[in-house]
PyMOL Python script that loads the backbone (N, CA, C, O; Angstrom):
from pymol import cmd

cmd.read_pdbstr("""\
ATOM      1  N   MET A   1     -57.830  93.882 -75.200  1.00  0.00           N
ATOM      2  CA  MET A   1     -56.434  94.230 -74.996  1.00  0.00           C
ATOM      3  C   MET A   1     -55.703  94.105 -76.326  1.00  0.00           C
ATOM      4  O   MET A   1     -56.002  93.215 -77.122  1.00  0.00           O
ATOM      5  N   ALA A   2     -54.763  94.979 -76.563  1.00  0.00           N
ATOM      6  CA  ALA A   2     -54.001  94.971 -77.802  1.00  0.00           C
ATOM      7  C   ALA A   2     -53.189  93.687 -77.929  1.00  0.00           C
ATOM      8  O   ALA A   2     -52.695  93.146 -76.939  1.00  0.00           O
ATOM      9  N   LEU A   3     -53.061  93.212 -79.159  1.00  0.00           N
ATOM     10  CA  LEU A   3     -52.361  91.958 -79.421  1.00  0.00           C
ATOM     11  C   LEU A   3     -50.928  91.987 -78.911  1.00  0.00           C
ATOM     12  O   LEU A   3     -50.480  91.036 -78.270  1.00  0.00           O
ATOM     13  N   ASN A   4     -50.215  93.052 -79.185  1.00  0.00           N
ATOM     14  CA  ASN A   4     -48.823  93.134 -78.736  1.00  0.00           C
ATOM     15  C   ASN A   4     -48.722  93.109 -77.208  1.00  0.00           C
ATOM     16  O   ASN A   4     -47.825  92.472 -76.656  1.00  0.00           O
ATOM     17  N   GLU A   5     -49.636  93.796 -76.531  1.00  0.00           N
ATOM     18  CA  GLU A   5     -49.639  93.785 -75.065  1.00  0.00           C
ATOM     19  C   GLU A   5     -49.899  92.376 -74.535  1.00  0.00           C
ATOM     20  O   GLU A   5     -49.268  91.946 -73.570  1.00  0.00           O
ATOM     21  N   THR A   6     -50.821  91.667 -75.162  1.00  0.00           N
ATOM     22  CA  THR A   6     -51.118  90.295 -74.762  1.00  0.00           C
ATOM     23  C   THR A   6     -49.905  89.408 -74.970  1.00  0.00           C
ATOM     24  O   THR A   6     -49.581  88.581 -74.118  1.00  0.00           O
ATOM     25  N   PHE A   7     -49.233  89.579 -76.105  1.00  0.00           N
ATOM     26  CA  PHE A   7     -48.032  88.797 -76.392  1.00  0.00           C
ATOM     27  C   PHE A   7     -46.932  89.087 -75.379  1.00  0.00           C
ATOM     28  O   PHE A   7     -46.289  88.160 -74.886  1.00  0.00           O
ATOM     29  N   GLN A   8     -46.707  90.351 -75.065  1.00  0.00           N
ATOM     30  CA  GLN A   8     -45.664  90.715 -74.102  1.00  0.00           C
ATOM     31  C   GLN A   8     -45.965  90.130 -72.723  1.00  0.00           C
ATOM     32  O   GLN A   8     -45.059  89.673 -72.026  1.00  0.00           O
ATOM     33  N   ARG A   9     -47.234  90.146 -72.334  1.00  0.00           N
ATOM     34  CA  ARG A   9     -47.630  89.563 -71.044  1.00  0.00           C
ATOM     35  C   ARG A   9     -47.381  88.054 -71.052  1.00  0.00           C
ATOM     36  O   ARG A   9     -46.902  87.492 -70.067  1.00  0.00           O
ATOM     37  N   TRP A  10     -47.714  87.398 -72.182  1.00  0.00           N
ATOM     38  CA  TRP A  10     -47.463  85.965 -72.307  1.00  0.00           C
ATOM     39  C   TRP A  10     -45.965  85.675 -72.174  1.00  0.00           C
ATOM     40  O   TRP A  10     -45.573  84.721 -71.500  1.00  0.00           O
ATOM     41  N   CYS A  11     -45.131  86.495 -72.815  1.00  0.00           N
ATOM     42  CA  CYS A  11     -43.679  86.316 -72.728  1.00  0.00           C
ATOM     43  C   CYS A  11     -43.221  86.358 -71.271  1.00  0.00           C
ATOM     44  O   CYS A  11     -42.425  85.522 -70.843  1.00  0.00           O
ATOM     45  N   GLU A  12     -43.722  87.329 -70.515  1.00  0.00           N
ATOM     46  CA  GLU A  12     -43.360  87.455 -69.104  1.00  0.00           C
ATOM     47  C   GLU A  12     -43.794  86.219 -68.320  1.00  0.00           C
ATOM     48  O   GLU A  12     -43.024  85.685 -67.522  1.00  0.00           O
ATOM     49  N   GLU A  13     -45.022  85.767 -68.546  1.00  0.00           N
ATOM     50  CA  GLU A  13     -45.552  84.616 -67.814  1.00  0.00           C
ATOM     51  C   GLU A  13     -44.795  83.336 -68.146  1.00  0.00           C
ATOM     52  O   GLU A  13     -44.609  82.485 -67.276  1.00  0.00           O
ATOM     53  N   GLU A  14     -44.360  83.189 -69.389  1.00  0.00           N
ATOM     54  CA  GLU A  14     -43.699  81.965 -69.840  1.00  0.00           C
ATOM     55  C   GLU A  14     -42.182  82.032 -69.736  1.00  0.00           C
ATOM     56  O   GLU A  14     -41.495  81.043 -69.992  1.00  0.00           O
ATOM     57  N   GLY A  15     -41.661  83.190 -69.361  1.00  0.00           N
ATOM     58  CA  GLY A  15     -40.216  83.343 -69.266  1.00  0.00           C
ATOM     59  C   GLY A  15     -39.528  83.391 -70.613  1.00  0.00           C
ATOM     60  O   GLY A  15     -38.363  83.014 -70.740  1.00  0.00           O
ATOM     61  N   VAL A  16     -40.255  83.857 -71.623  1.00  0.00           N
ATOM     62  CA  VAL A  16     -39.721  83.956 -72.984  1.00  0.00           C
ATOM     63  C   VAL A  16     -39.209  85.379 -73.195  1.00  0.00           C
ATOM     64  O   VAL A  16     -39.838  86.351 -72.776  1.00  0.00           O
ATOM     65  N   ARG A  17     -38.057  85.478 -73.854  1.00  0.00           N
ATOM     66  CA  ARG A  17     -37.491  86.804 -74.134  1.00  0.00           C
ATOM     67  C   ARG A  17     -38.435  87.591 -75.039  1.00  0.00           C
ATOM     68  O   ARG A  17     -38.884  87.086 -76.068  1.00  0.00           O
ATOM     69  N   GLN A  18     -38.728  88.808 -74.656  1.00  0.00           N
ATOM     70  CA  GLN A  18     -39.623  89.648 -75.437  1.00  0.00           C
ATOM     71  C   GLN A  18     -38.907  90.178 -76.681  1.00  0.00           C
ATOM     72  O   GLN A  18     -37.681  90.294 -76.709  1.00  0.00           O
ATOM     73  N   ILE A  19     -39.701  90.498 -77.708  1.00  0.00           N
ATOM     74  CA  ILE A  19     -39.154  91.072 -78.932  1.00  0.00           C
ATOM     75  C   ILE A  19     -39.784  92.434 -79.151  1.00  0.00           C
ATOM     76  O   ILE A  19     -40.804  92.764 -78.547  1.00  0.00           O
ATOM     77  N   SER A  20     -39.171  93.218 -80.016  1.00  0.00           N
ATOM     78  CA  SER A  20     -39.679  94.561 -80.296  1.00  0.00           C
ATOM     79  C   SER A  20     -41.007  94.467 -81.049  1.00  0.00           C
ATOM     80  O   SER A  20     -41.281  93.458 -81.697  1.00  0.00           O
ATOM     81  N   PRO A  21     -41.832  95.513 -80.966  1.00  0.00           N
ATOM     82  CA  PRO A  21     -43.083  95.515 -81.730  1.00  0.00           C
ATOM     83  C   PRO A  21     -42.844  95.315 -83.234  1.00  0.00           C
ATOM     84  O   PRO A  21     -43.645  94.660 -83.900  1.00  0.00           O
ATOM     85  N   ARG A  22     -41.777  95.860 -83.761  1.00  0.00           N
ATOM     86  CA  ARG A  22     -41.482  95.698 -85.191  1.00  0.00           C
ATOM     87  C   ARG A  22     -41.210  94.225 -85.531  1.00  0.00           C
ATOM     88  O   ARG A  22     -41.719  93.713 -86.528  1.00  0.00           O
ATOM     89  N   LYS A  23     -40.412  93.549 -84.703  1.00  0.00           N
ATOM     90  CA  LYS A  23     -40.136  92.133 -84.935  1.00  0.00           C
ATOM     91  C   LYS A  23     -41.403  91.300 -84.744  1.00  0.00           C
ATOM     92  O   LYS A  23     -41.609  90.303 -85.436  1.00  0.00           O
ATOM     93  N   PHE A  24     -42.237  91.709 -83.812  1.00  0.00           N
ATOM     94  CA  PHE A  24     -43.507  91.014 -83.584  1.00  0.00           C
ATOM     95  C   PHE A  24     -44.367  91.098 -84.843  1.00  0.00           C
ATOM     96  O   PHE A  24     -44.925  90.090 -85.277  1.00  0.00           O
ATOM     97  N   CYS A  25     -44.480  92.289 -85.433  1.00  0.00           N
ATOM     98  CA  CYS A  25     -45.255  92.472 -86.665  1.00  0.00           C
ATOM     99  C   CYS A  25     -44.688  91.612 -87.784  1.00  0.00           C
ATOM    100  O   CYS A  25     -45.439  90.955 -88.505  1.00  0.00           O
ATOM    101  N   THR A  26     -43.380  91.611 -87.931  1.00  0.00           N
ATOM    102  CA  THR A  26     -42.731  90.811 -88.970  1.00  0.00           C
ATOM    103  C   THR A  26     -43.036  89.327 -88.779  1.00  0.00           C
ATOM    104  O   THR A  26     -43.315  88.618 -89.746  1.00  0.00           O
ATOM    105  N   ALA A  27     -42.983  88.865 -87.543  1.00  0.00           N
ATOM    106  CA  ALA A  27     -43.281  87.454 -87.256  1.00  0.00           C
ATOM    107  C   ALA A  27     -44.728  87.113 -87.617  1.00  0.00           C
ATOM    108  O   ALA A  27     -45.001  86.023 -88.120  1.00  0.00           O
ATOM    109  N   LEU A  28     -45.658  88.043 -87.362  1.00  0.00           N
ATOM    110  CA  LEU A  28     -47.054  87.809 -87.732  1.00  0.00           C
ATOM    111  C   LEU A  28     -47.195  87.710 -89.245  1.00  0.00           C
ATOM    112  O   LEU A  28     -47.844  86.792 -89.745  1.00  0.00           O
ATOM    113  N   TRP A  29     -46.594  88.647 -89.981  1.00  0.00           N
ATOM    114  CA  TRP A  29     -46.674  88.627 -91.450  1.00  0.00           C
ATOM    115  C   TRP A  29     -46.111  87.330 -92.011  1.00  0.00           C
ATOM    116  O   TRP A  29     -46.682  86.750 -92.934  1.00  0.00           O
ATOM    117  N   GLU A  30     -44.987  86.873 -91.454  1.00  0.00           N
ATOM    118  CA  GLU A  30     -44.351  85.642 -91.927  1.00  0.00           C
ATOM    119  C   GLU A  30     -45.238  84.420 -91.706  1.00  0.00           C
ATOM    120  O   GLU A  30     -45.079  83.403 -92.382  1.00  0.00           O
ATOM    121  N   ARG A  31     -46.162  84.518 -90.771  1.00  0.00           N
ATOM    122  CA  ARG A  31     -47.048  83.399 -90.467  1.00  0.00           C
ATOM    123  C   ARG A  31     -48.421  83.556 -91.114  1.00  0.00           C
ATOM    124  O   ARG A  31     -49.344  82.805 -90.797  1.00  0.00           O
ATOM    125  N   GLY A  32     -48.561  84.512 -92.002  1.00  0.00           N
ATOM    126  CA  GLY A  32     -49.787  84.657 -92.771  1.00  0.00           C
ATOM    127  C   GLY A  32     -50.855  85.537 -92.177  1.00  0.00           C
ATOM    128  O   GLY A  32     -51.960  85.605 -92.716  1.00  0.00           O
ATOM    129  N   VAL A  33     -50.565  86.218 -91.079  1.00  0.00           N
ATOM    130  CA  VAL A  33     -51.531  87.134 -90.494  1.00  0.00           C
ATOM    131  C   VAL A  33     -51.556  88.393 -91.350  1.00  0.00           C
ATOM    132  O   VAL A  33     -50.506  88.908 -91.734  1.00  0.00           O
ATOM    133  N   VAL A  34     -52.754  88.888 -91.649  1.00  0.00           N
ATOM    134  CA  VAL A  34     -52.926  90.012 -92.557  1.00  0.00           C
ATOM    135  C   VAL A  34     -52.997  91.320 -91.778  1.00  0.00           C
ATOM    136  O   VAL A  34     -53.765  91.455 -90.825  1.00  0.00           O
ATOM    137  N   ASP A  35     -52.183  92.276 -92.203  1.00  0.00           N
ATOM    138  CA  ASP A  35     -52.186  93.617 -91.615  1.00  0.00           C
ATOM    139  C   ASP A  35     -53.303  94.405 -92.278  1.00  0.00           C
ATOM    140  O   ASP A  35     -53.255  94.673 -93.479  1.00  0.00           O
ATOM    141  N   GLY A  36     -54.311  94.777 -91.491  1.00  0.00           N
ATOM    142  CA  GLY A  36     -55.457  95.509 -92.019  1.00  0.00           C
ATOM    143  C   GLY A  36     -55.307  97.014 -91.953  1.00  0.00           C
ATOM    144  O   GLY A  36     -56.267  97.743 -92.200  1.00  0.00           O
ATOM    145  N   GLY A  37     -54.110  97.494 -91.623  1.00  0.00           N
ATOM    146  CA  GLY A  37     -53.891  98.937 -91.548  1.00  0.00           C
ATOM    147  C   GLY A  37     -54.131  99.476 -90.151  1.00  0.00           C
ATOM    148  O   GLY A  37     -54.323  98.728 -89.192  1.00  0.00           O
ATOM    149  N   LYS A  38     -54.113 100.780 -90.068  1.00  0.00           N
ATOM    150  CA  LYS A  38     -54.257 101.441 -88.774  1.00  0.00           C
ATOM    151  C   LYS A  38     -55.574 102.199 -88.696  1.00  0.00           C
ATOM    152  O   LYS A  38     -56.075 102.727 -89.688  1.00  0.00           O
ATOM    153  N   VAL A  39     -56.117 102.236 -87.486  1.00  0.00           N
ATOM    154  CA  VAL A  39     -57.278 103.056 -87.158  1.00  0.00           C
ATOM    155  C   VAL A  39     -56.838 103.898 -85.979  1.00  0.00           C
ATOM    156  O   VAL A  39     -56.755 103.410 -84.852  1.00  0.00           O
ATOM    157  N   GLY A  40     -56.556 105.167 -86.242  1.00  0.00           N
ATOM    158  CA  GLY A  40     -55.976 106.015 -85.207  1.00  0.00           C
ATOM    159  C   GLY A  40     -54.578 105.525 -84.905  1.00  0.00           C
ATOM    160  O   GLY A  40     -53.731 105.464 -85.796  1.00  0.00           O
ATOM    161  N   VAL A  41     -54.328 105.175 -83.650  1.00  0.00           N
ATOM    162  CA  VAL A  41     -53.008 104.647 -83.275  1.00  0.00           C
ATOM    163  C   VAL A  41     -53.000 103.122 -83.214  1.00  0.00           C
ATOM    164  O   VAL A  41     -51.949 102.520 -82.995  1.00  0.00           O
ATOM    165  N   ASP A  42     -54.160 102.490 -83.407  1.00  0.00           N
ATOM    166  CA  ASP A  42     -54.277 101.038 -83.318  1.00  0.00           C
ATOM    167  C   ASP A  42     -54.112 100.384 -84.684  1.00  0.00           C
ATOM    168  O   ASP A  42     -54.580 100.902 -85.698  1.00  0.00           O
ATOM    169  N   ARG A  43     -53.438  99.238 -84.694  1.00  0.00           N
ATOM    170  CA  ARG A  43     -53.292  98.454 -85.918  1.00  0.00           C
ATOM    171  C   ARG A  43     -54.306  97.317 -85.872  1.00  0.00           C
ATOM    172  O   ARG A  43     -54.516  96.696 -84.830  1.00  0.00           O
ATOM    173  N   ILE A  44     -54.929  97.054 -87.014  1.00  0.00           N
ATOM    174  CA  ILE A  44     -55.938  96.006 -87.128  1.00  0.00           C
ATOM    175  C   ILE A  44     -55.297  94.789 -87.792  1.00  0.00           C
ATOM    176  O   ILE A  44     -54.606  94.926 -88.801  1.00  0.00           O
ATOM    177  N   TRP A  45     -55.521  93.597 -87.230  1.00  0.00           N
ATOM    178  CA  TRP A  45     -54.967  92.348 -87.759  1.00  0.00           C
ATOM    179  C   TRP A  45     -56.111  91.411 -88.121  1.00  0.00           C
ATOM    180  O   TRP A  45     -57.151  91.402 -87.464  1.00  0.00           O
ATOM    181  N   SER A  46     -55.910  90.628 -89.164  1.00  0.00           N
ATOM    182  CA  SER A  46     -56.892  89.641 -89.580  1.00  0.00           C
ATOM    183  C   SER A  46     -56.195  88.292 -89.725  1.00  0.00           C
ATOM    184  O   SER A  46     -55.108  88.208 -90.297  1.00  0.00           O
ATOM    185  N   GLY A  47     -56.823  87.239 -89.207  1.00  0.00           N
ATOM    186  CA  GLY A  47     -56.255  85.909 -89.320  1.00  0.00           C
ATOM    187  C   GLY A  47     -55.620  85.420 -88.032  1.00  0.00           C
ATOM    188  O   GLY A  47     -54.870  84.444 -88.032  1.00  0.00           O
ATOM    189  N   ILE A  48     -55.921  86.097 -86.939  1.00  0.00           N
ATOM    190  CA  ILE A  48     -55.389  85.688 -85.641  1.00  0.00           C
ATOM    191  C   ILE A  48     -56.419  86.016 -84.567  1.00  0.00           C
ATOM    192  O   ILE A  48     -57.130  87.018 -84.648  1.00  0.00           O
ATOM    193  N   ARG A  49     -56.482  85.153 -83.562  1.00  0.00           N
ATOM    194  CA  ARG A  49     -57.396  85.385 -82.441  1.00  0.00           C
ATOM    195  C   ARG A  49     -56.861  84.658 -81.228  1.00  0.00           C
ATOM    196  O   ARG A  49     -56.060  83.733 -81.362  1.00  0.00           O
ATOM    197  N   PRO A  50     -57.293  85.064 -80.044  1.00  0.00           N
ATOM    198  CA  PRO A  50     -56.903  84.326 -78.838  1.00  0.00           C
ATOM    199  C   PRO A  50     -57.581  82.957 -78.822  1.00  0.00           C
ATOM    200  O   PRO A  50     -58.664  82.793 -79.383  1.00  0.00           O
ATOM    201  N   LYS A  51     -56.959  81.996 -78.194  1.00  0.00           N
ATOM    202  CA  LYS A  51     -57.587  80.690 -78.016  1.00  0.00           C
ATOM    203  C   LYS A  51     -58.755  80.838 -77.047  1.00  0.00           C
ATOM    204  O   LYS A  51     -58.708  81.637 -76.112  1.00  0.00           O
ATOM    205  N   ASN A  52     -59.810  80.047 -77.290  1.00  0.00           N
ATOM    206  CA  ASN A  52     -60.898  80.024 -76.317  1.00  0.00           C
ATOM    207  C   ASN A  52     -60.499  79.112 -75.160  1.00  0.00           C
ATOM    208  O   ASN A  52     -59.443  78.481 -75.209  1.00  0.00           O
ATOM    209  N   GLU A  53     -61.313  79.036 -74.144  1.00  0.00           N
ATOM    210  CA  GLU A  53     -60.961  78.286 -72.932  1.00  0.00           C
ATOM    211  C   GLU A  53     -60.677  76.816 -73.237  1.00  0.00           C
ATOM    212  O   GLU A  53     -59.696  76.264 -72.738  1.00  0.00           O
ATOM    213  N   ASN A  54     -61.517  76.176 -74.048  1.00  0.00           N
ATOM    214  CA  ASN A  54     -61.300  74.764 -74.378  1.00  0.00           C
ATOM    215  C   ASN A  54     -59.995  74.570 -75.141  1.00  0.00           C
ATOM    216  O   ASN A  54     -59.273  73.608 -74.879  1.00  0.00           O
ATOM    217  N   GLU A  55     -59.680  75.455 -76.072  1.00  0.00           N
ATOM    218  CA  GLU A  55     -58.426  75.358 -76.819  1.00  0.00           C
ATOM    219  C   GLU A  55     -57.225  75.515 -75.891  1.00  0.00           C
ATOM    220  O   GLU A  55     -56.219  74.825 -76.056  1.00  0.00           O
ATOM    221  N   ARG A  56     -57.325  76.413 -74.922  1.00  0.00           N
ATOM    222  CA  ARG A  56     -56.224  76.590 -73.968  1.00  0.00           C
ATOM    223  C   ARG A  56     -56.010  75.334 -73.124  1.00  0.00           C
ATOM    224  O   ARG A  56     -54.874  74.935 -72.870  1.00  0.00           O
ATOM    225  N   ILE A  57     -57.110  74.715 -72.695  1.00  0.00           N
ATOM    226  CA  ILE A  57     -57.011  73.498 -71.885  1.00  0.00           C
ATOM    227  C   ILE A  57     -56.329  72.389 -72.682  1.00  0.00           C
ATOM    228  O   ILE A  57     -55.413  71.740 -72.176  1.00  0.00           O
ATOM    229  N   VAL A  58     -56.762  72.167 -73.914  1.00  0.00           N
ATOM    230  CA  VAL A  58     -56.169  71.122 -74.761  1.00  0.00           C
ATOM    231  C   VAL A  58     -54.695  71.425 -75.003  1.00  0.00           C
ATOM    232  O   VAL A  58     -53.856  70.527 -74.930  1.00  0.00           O
ATOM    233  N   PHE A  59     -54.376  72.681 -75.289  1.00  0.00           N
ATOM    234  CA  PHE A  59     -52.985  73.062 -75.528  1.00  0.00           C
ATOM    235  C   PHE A  59     -52.124  72.752 -74.308  1.00  0.00           C
ATOM    236  O   PHE A  59     -51.044  72.177 -74.440  1.00  0.00           O
ATOM    237  N   GLU A  60     -52.596  73.128 -73.128  1.00  0.00           N
ATOM    238  CA  GLU A  60     -51.833  72.882 -71.903  1.00  0.00           C
ATOM    239  C   GLU A  60     -51.677  71.393 -71.633  1.00  0.00           C
ATOM    240  O   GLU A  60     -50.621  70.952 -71.179  1.00  0.00           O
ATOM    241  N   GLN A  61     -52.720  70.614 -71.911  1.00  0.00           N
ATOM    242  CA  GLN A  61     -52.627  69.162 -71.716  1.00  0.00           C
ATOM    243  C   GLN A  61     -51.592  68.563 -72.661  1.00  0.00           C
ATOM    244  O   GLN A  61     -50.790  67.724 -72.252  1.00  0.00           O
ATOM    245  N   ARG A  62     -51.604  68.987 -73.913  1.00  0.00           N
ATOM    246  CA  ARG A  62     -50.628  68.472 -74.880  1.00  0.00           C
ATOM    247  C   ARG A  62     -49.215  68.873 -74.484  1.00  0.00           C
ATOM    248  O   ARG A  62     -48.282  68.074 -74.562  1.00  0.00           O
ATOM    249  N   ARG A  63     -49.074  70.114 -74.063  1.00  0.00           N
ATOM    250  CA  ARG A  63     -47.757  70.623 -73.685  1.00  0.00           C
ATOM    251  C   ARG A  63     -47.203  69.864 -72.476  1.00  0.00           C
ATOM    252  O   ARG A  63     -45.999  69.621 -72.394  1.00  0.00           O
ATOM    253  N   SER A  64     -48.060  69.499 -71.559  1.00  0.00           N
ATOM    254  CA  SER A  64     -47.600  68.823 -70.348  1.00  0.00           C
ATOM    255  C   SER A  64     -47.633  67.304 -70.492  1.00  0.00           C
ATOM    256  O   SER A  64     -47.273  66.595 -69.552  1.00  0.00           O
ATOM    257  N   GLY A  65     -48.054  66.790 -71.646  1.00  0.00           N
ATOM    258  CA  GLY A  65     -48.094  65.349 -71.856  1.00  0.00           C
ATOM    259  C   GLY A  65     -49.271  64.663 -71.202  1.00  0.00           C
ATOM    260  O   GLY A  65     -49.248  63.445 -71.027  1.00  0.00           O
ATOM    261  N   GLN A  66     -50.298  65.408 -70.834  1.00  0.00           N
ATOM    262  CA  GLN A  66     -51.460  64.840 -70.146  1.00  0.00           C
ATOM    263  C   GLN A  66     -52.672  64.759 -71.059  1.00  0.00           C
ATOM    264  O   GLN A  66     -53.807  64.790 -70.583  1.00  0.00           O
ATOM    265  N   GLU A  67     -52.453  64.659 -72.342  1.00  0.00           N
ATOM    266  CA  GLU A  67     -53.558  64.641 -73.282  1.00  0.00           C
ATOM    267  C   GLU A  67     -54.449  63.427 -73.052  1.00  0.00           C
ATOM    268  O   GLU A  67     -53.968  62.328 -72.776  1.00  0.00           O
ATOM    269  N   THR A  68     -55.743  63.643 -73.170  1.00  0.00           N
ATOM    270  CA  THR A  68     -56.711  62.555 -73.030  1.00  0.00           C
ATOM    271  C   THR A  68     -57.484  62.418 -74.330  1.00  0.00           C
ATOM    272  O   THR A  68     -57.421  63.295 -75.192  1.00  0.00           O
ATOM    273  N   LEU A  69     -58.214  61.317 -74.471  1.00  0.00           N
ATOM    274  CA  LEU A  69     -59.013  61.130 -75.684  1.00  0.00           C
ATOM    275  C   LEU A  69     -60.064  62.221 -75.825  1.00  0.00           C
ATOM    276  O   LEU A  69     -60.409  62.591 -76.948  1.00  0.00           O
ATOM    277  N   SER A  70     -60.577  62.739 -74.733  1.00  0.00           N
ATOM    278  CA  SER A  70     -61.584  63.784 -74.818  1.00  0.00           C
ATOM    279  C   SER A  70     -60.983  65.084 -75.361  1.00  0.00           C
ATOM    280  O   SER A  70     -61.714  65.944 -75.852  1.00  0.00           O
ATOM    281  N   GLY A  71     -59.659  65.232 -75.276  1.00  0.00           N
ATOM    282  CA  GLY A  71     -59.012  66.437 -75.775  1.00  0.00           C
ATOM    283  C   GLY A  71     -58.652  66.356 -77.238  1.00  0.00           C
ATOM    284  O   GLY A  71     -58.133  67.324 -77.793  1.00  0.00           O
ATOM    285  N   LEU A  72     -58.910  65.233 -77.882  1.00  0.00           N
ATOM    286  CA  LEU A  72     -58.547  65.075 -79.297  1.00  0.00           C
ATOM    287  C   LEU A  72     -59.620  65.588 -80.203  1.00  0.00           C
ATOM    288  O   LEU A  72     -59.475  65.532 -81.424  1.00  0.00           O
TER     289      LEU A  72
END
""", "prot")
cmd.dss("prot")
cmd.show_as("cartoon", "prot")
cmd.util.cbc("prot")
cmd.orient("prot")
């Protein structure tokens, strides 16, 4: 799934106000994500990836204050 689509879906799920694709790109650049150009209509990004399942679990535990020693 495209990065922007994933981000927009996350915004909906978390109740976060969505931003335009242009602002999304700017936010990525400001955080050090590298724009690898376009292939057809798709833009390629380097330096960003989705969290794996274990990373998501640890993130949710930290966010909810339920962190355990096994999550460190």
